[in-house]
Backbone as CSV, one residue per row, in Angstrom:
resi,resn,N_x,N_y,N_z,CA_x,CA_y,CA_z,C_x,C_y,C_z
1,MET,106.025,90.282,74.998,105.110,89.933,76.066,103.841,89.308,75.494
2,VAL,103.370,89.865,74.406,102.159,89.316,73.787,102.408,87.882,73.339
3,GLU,103.560,87.650,72.735,103.888,86.292,72.286,103.948,85.326,73.461
4,ALA,104.493,85.767,74.583,104.582,84.903,75.762,103.196,84.463,76.215
5,VAL,102.228,85.365,76.127,100.861,85.032,76.530,100.198,84.154,75.470
6,ILE,100.253,84.590,74.221,99.581,83.850,73.148,100.128,82.437,73.009
7,ARG,101.452,82.314,73.098,102.089,81.006,72.912,102.297,80.246,74.223
8,ASP,101.824,80.812,75.317,101.982,80.190,76.635,103.445,79.818,76.879
9,GLU,104.332,80.785,76.667,105.769,80.522,76.716,106.362,80.425,78.119
10,LYS,105.610,80.829,79.132,106.138,80.807,80.501,107.466,81.569,80.552
11,ARG,107.435,82.796,80.057,108.636,83.630,79.947,108.794,84.508,81.182
12,LEU,110.030,84.597,81.676,110.347,85.464,82.804,110.663,86.857,82.272
13,VAL,109.891,87.851,82.702,110.069,89.228,82.251,109.821,90.177,83.422
14,ALA,110.255,91.402,83.260,109.903,92.453,84.216,108.621,93.103,83.715
15,ALA,107.630,93.182,84.584,106.347,93.756,84.181,105.660,94.369,85.401
16,SER,104.762,95.276,85.121,103.953,95.853,86.180,102.910,94.821,86.588
17,ALA,102.897,94.481,87.866,101.974,93.458,88.363,101.331,93.945,89.656
18,TYR,100.123,93.472,89.901,99.382,93.829,91.109,99.940,93.018,92.277
19,LEU,100.457,93.721,93.274,101.064,93.044,94.410,100.059,92.833,95.533
20,ARG,100.136,91.653,96.121,99.258,91.277,97.241,100.106,90.863,98.428
21,GLY,101.086,91.708,98.739,101.971,91.420,99.852,103.397,91.107,99.419
22,GLU,103.599,90.841,98.126,104.948,90.587,97.650,105.801,91.838,97.861
23,TYR,107.030,91.625,98.203,107.982,92.711,98.457,107.481,93.680,99.534
24,GLY,106.543,93.220,100.360,106.022,94.061,101.436,105.031,95.115,100.987
25,HIS,104.501,94.971,99.761,103.544,95.949,99.237,102.230,95.256,98.887
26,ARG,101.151,95.982,99.079,99.821,95.417,98.854,98.953,96.430,98.113
27,ASP,98.127,95.914,97.213,97.143,96.733,96.491,97.794,97.840,95.662
28,ILE,98.860,97.494,94.961,99.560,98.448,94.108,100.191,97.688,92.937
29,PHE,100.252,98.345,91.802,100.957,97.786,90.648,102.380,98.325,90.648
30,LEU,103.373,97.416,90.611,104.782,97.812,90.520,105.496,96.898,89.537
31,GLY,106.570,97.380,88.972,107.373,96.573,88.062,108.209,95.568,88.843
32,VAL,107.952,94.299,88.613,108.641,93.207,89.310,108.864,92.057,88.328
33,PRO,109.740,91.107,88.666,109.915,89.955,87.782,108.711,89.015,87.880
34,VAL,108.170,88.661,86.713,106.994,87.786,86.676,107.180,86.684,85.634
35,LEU,106.402,85.642,85.786,106.328,84.586,84.788,105.065,84.837,83.972
36,LEU,105.244,85.036,82.657,104.102,85.295,81.771,103.775,84.044,80.985
37,GLY,102.497,83.746,80.925,102.017,82.614,80.146,100.599,82.866,79.684
38,ARG,99.917,81.823,79.336,98.556,81.900,78.807,97.621,82.714,79.699
39,ASN,97.827,82.648,80.993,96.946,83.343,81.936,97.467,84.716,82.336
40,GLY,98.383,85.259,81.558,98.990,86.545,81.903,100.067,86.337,82.944
41,VAL,100.043,87.138,84.006,101.020,86.968,85.087,100.647,85.711,85.853
42,GLU,101.489,84.705,85.736,101.213,83.428,86.388,101.938,83.280,87.712
43,ARG,102.986,84.069,87.880,103.735,84.020,89.140,104.553,85.294,89.270
44,ILE,104.658,85.784,90.496,105.533,86.906,90.800,106.731,86.338,91.549
45,TYR,107.925,86.645,91.062,109.148,86.183,91.715,109.628,87.243,92.688
46,GLU,109.823,86.841,93.934,110.370,87.750,94.940,111.861,87.483,95.062
47,LEU,112.651,88.408,94.565,114.099,88.294,94.638,114.595,88.869,95.956
48,ALA,115.712,88.346,96.429,116.358,88.928,97.610,116.962,90.265,97.172
49,LEU,116.567,91.319,97.843,117.032,92.660,97.477,118.027,93.172,98.505
50,SER,118.996,93.932,98.032,119.910,94.612,98.947,119.132,95.736,99.631
51,VAL,119.726,96.308,100.636,119.083,97.426,101.335,118.803,98.561,100.357
52,GLN,119.767,98.865,99.506,119.586,99.955,98.534,118.488,99.626,97.536
53,GLU,118.430,98.382,97.076,117.381,97.982,96.127,116.008,98.060,96.777
54,ARG,115.910,97.633,98.024,114.637,97.692,98.758,114.200,99.139,98.929
55,GLN,115.138,100.015,99.251,114.810,101.429,99.409,114.322,102.021,98.096
56,ALA,114.953,101.626,96.996,114.537,102.135,95.685,113.140,101.633,95.332
57,LEU,112.853,100.368,95.607,111.518,99.823,95.336,110.470,100.523,96.195
58,ASP,110.779,100.718,97.460,109.846,101.402,98.363,109.606,102.845,97.912
59,ALA,110.659,103.520,97.451,110.513,104.896,96.950,109.635,104.907,95.704
60,SER,109.801,103.915,94.858,108.967,103.805,93.660,107.505,103.621,94.046
61,ALA,107.247,102.759,95.016,105.882,102.529,95.478,105.281,103.811,96.044
62,GLN,106.067,104.552,96.798,105.584,105.814,97.356,105.250,106.810,96.248
63,ALA,106.060,106.832,95.208,105.802,107.744,94.086,104.523,107.357,93.360
64,VAL,104.298,106.058,93.169,103.065,105.602,92.519,101.861,105.986,93.368
65,GLU,101.946,105.743,94.671,100.831,106.078,95.563,100.564,107.581,95.570
66,ALA,101.610,108.396,95.550,101.442,109.854,95.509,100.776,110.269,94.200
67,GLY,101.170,109.642,93.104,100.542,109.937,91.817,99.068,109.595,91.809
68,ILE,98.719,108.478,92.418,97.313,108.068,92.498,96.520,109.079,93.325
69,ARG,97.088,109.486,94.455,96.400,110.488,95.288,96.197,111.789,94.518
70,THR,97.187,112.211,93.754,97.064,113.431,92.951,95.956,113.277,91.924
71,LEU,95.942,112.153,91.227,94.896,111.923,90.228,93.502,111.905,90.860
72,GLU,93.400,111.366,92.050,92.104,111.314,92.730,91.592,112.707,93.051
73,THR,92.485,113.673,93.281,92.032,115.035,93.567,91.614,115.771,92.292
74,ILE,92.157,115.324,91.158,91.867,115.972,89.872,90.605,115.407,89.234
75,TYR,90.478,114.084,89.281,89.388,113.416,88.568,88.315,112.961,89.518
76,THR,87.090,113.362,89.224,85.943,112.882,89.981,84.976,112.227,89.008
77,PRO,84.761,110.920,89.137,83.849,110.242,88.208,82.422,110.800,88.324
78,GLY,81.701,110.730,87.247,80.284,111.059,87.290,79.965,112.323,86.648
């Protein structure tokens, strides 16, 4: 991944990326196919998912959100 960024390779990889509506999710980092280049994540690819794949992605998003909520109850800045 580092080489893809340093060398601007425009490499397609699976990576955690900040979603802004892709795959129906917003304001969350999830592992999705991305194009990596000089600017980091240059594009998020939205693949057609089966019903089972969509359910698995949605379950993953729910688990991430639950983890964030748990961390917020444990950690208080300041």
